[in-house]
RODO-2510 file (C-alpha; in nm, 4 decimals, decimal comma):
residues 107
     n   res          X          Y          Z
     1     m    -0,3718    -1,4885    -1,1492
     2     t    -0,4813    -1,2712    -0,8590
     3     e    -0,2530    -1,1628    -0,5801
     4     q    -0,4370    -1,3953    -0,3436
     5     s    -0,3657    -1,6994    -0,5599
     6     k     0,0080    -1,6420    -0,6058
     7     k     0,2374    -1,9137    -0,4797
     8     r     0,4401    -1,8121    -0,1751
     9     y     0,8166    -1,8321    -0,1667
    10     p     0,8814    -2,1360     0,0587
    11     k     1,0880    -1,9511     0,3205
    12     n     0,8110    -1,7016     0,4036
    13     a     0,6951    -1,7176     0,7644
    14     p     0,3317    -1,8295     0,7911
    15     g     0,0951    -1,5348     0,7938
    16     p    -0,0706    -1,2725     0,5771
    17     f     0,2429    -1,0929     0,4520
    18     y     0,4498    -1,2806     0,1954
    19     v     0,6644    -1,2599    -0,1162
    20     a     0,5374    -1,4391    -0,4260
    21     d     0,7609    -1,7238    -0,5409
    22     g     0,9790    -1,6398    -0,8389
    23     e     0,8742    -1,2751    -0,8544
    24     c     1,1495    -1,1059    -0,6535
    25     i     1,3705    -0,9028    -0,8879
    26     i     1,6390    -0,8257    -0,6293
    27     c     1,5513    -0,4580    -0,5800
    28     r     1,6191    -0,5003    -0,2061
    29     a     1,3829    -0,2121    -0,1231
    30     p     1,1360    -0,4190     0,0860
    31     e     1,4119    -0,5698     0,3015
    32     h     1,5537    -0,2231     0,3664
    33     q     1,2093    -0,0995     0,4675
    34     a     1,1531    -0,3858     0,7129
    35     p     1,4909    -0,5472     0,7932
    36     d     1,3582    -0,6947     1,1170
    37     l     1,0784    -0,8746     0,9288
    38     m     1,2337    -0,9598     0,5935
    39     a     1,5445    -1,1384     0,4762
    40     y     1,7195    -1,2159     0,1517
    41     d     1,8107    -1,5667     0,0409
    42     e     2,1520    -1,5253    -0,1237
    43     e     2,1407    -1,8723    -0,2785
    44     d     1,8013    -1,8318    -0,4472
    45     k     1,8344    -1,4528    -0,4953
    46     h     1,4922    -1,4003    -0,3409
    47     c     1,3514    -1,1941    -0,0534
    48     y     1,0969    -1,3251     0,1959
    49     f     0,9244    -1,2516     0,5265
    50     k     1,1336    -1,4212     0,7929
    51     r     0,8624    -1,3367     1,0461
    52     q     0,5287    -1,1597     1,0615
    53     p     0,4754    -0,8240     1,2342
    54     s     0,3840    -0,8480     1,6022
    55     n     0,3288    -0,4850     1,7042
    56     p     0,2018    -0,1615     1,5448
    57     e     0,5495    -0,0370     1,4466
    58     e     0,6357    -0,3648     1,2750
    59     l     0,2978    -0,3669     1,1033
    60     d     0,3696    -0,0204     0,9666
    61     r     0,7057    -0,1392     0,8287
    62     a     0,5432    -0,4493     0,6729
    63     i     0,2815    -0,2330     0,5016
    64     k     0,5501    -0,0005     0,3712
    65     a     0,7511    -0,3009     0,2459
    66     v     0,4482    -0,4033     0,0376
    67     l     0,4256    -0,0546    -0,1073
    68     v     0,7943    -0,0047    -0,1913
    69     a     0,8278    -0,3353    -0,3758
    70     c     0,8969    -0,2286    -0,7322
    71     c     0,7486    -0,5374    -0,8974
    72     g     0,4462    -0,6170    -0,6799
    73     a     0,5964    -0,9385    -0,5396
    74     v     0,5487    -0,8381    -0,1735
    75     l     0,1873    -0,8937    -0,0789
    76     y    -0,0702    -0,8825     0,1991
    77     e    -0,3259    -1,1643     0,1862
    78     g    -0,5077    -1,1003     0,5127
    79     n    -0,8628    -0,9864     0,5760
    80     d    -0,8029    -0,7040     0,8221
    81     p    -0,9973    -0,4045     0,6856
    82     a    -0,7750    -0,1565     0,8740
    83     i    -0,4616    -0,2957     0,7065
    84     k    -0,6280    -0,2958     0,3652
    85     r    -0,7395     0,0646     0,4202
    86     r    -0,3865     0,1649     0,5283
    87     l    -0,2382     0,0005     0,2172
    88     a    -0,4839     0,1896    -0,0017
    89     e    -0,4229     0,5224     0,1740
    90     l    -0,0445     0,4956     0,1649
    91     g    -0,0567     0,3741    -0,1935
    92     q    -0,2563     0,6792    -0,2945
    93     e    -0,0120     0,9064    -0,1102
    94     m     0,2815     0,7467    -0,2886
    95     v     0,1127     0,7752    -0,6286
    96     g     0,0289     1,1386    -0,5570
    97     t     0,3875     1,2132    -0,4576
    98     a     0,5281     1,0391    -0,7627
    99     s     0,2986     1,2264    -0,9977
   100     r     0,3979     1,5643    -0,8480
   101     n     0,7721     1,5036    -0,8683
   102     p     0,9922     1,4032    -1,1597
   103     w     1,0929     1,0358    -1,1429
   104     w     1,4533     1,1160    -1,0491
   105     k     1,3317     1,2914    -0,7347
   106     f     1,1102     1,0009    -0,6233
   107     w     1,4027     0,8119    -0,4690
***
């Protein structure tokens, strides 16, 4: 199953950023990265996008929320090439940082 075909958690706000249904493992990292955009459903034990980003600062936090998700459940399904490029660039930076530092210094 590709990222684009994953089922969305029902409480996600409509839009390109979402959390895949049933894949949240309660790490809480994405919600801490973008608390104005994401929420946590205590009953279902699942995070979700309560709203989509509406300005450049929020977009940056949404992109970072995708990247800090430890299990790959937070996704971007849009077609904006600038956002896809930013995800790739930041992802490479994070991988480069992780490979230079021991795992206990990553967090």
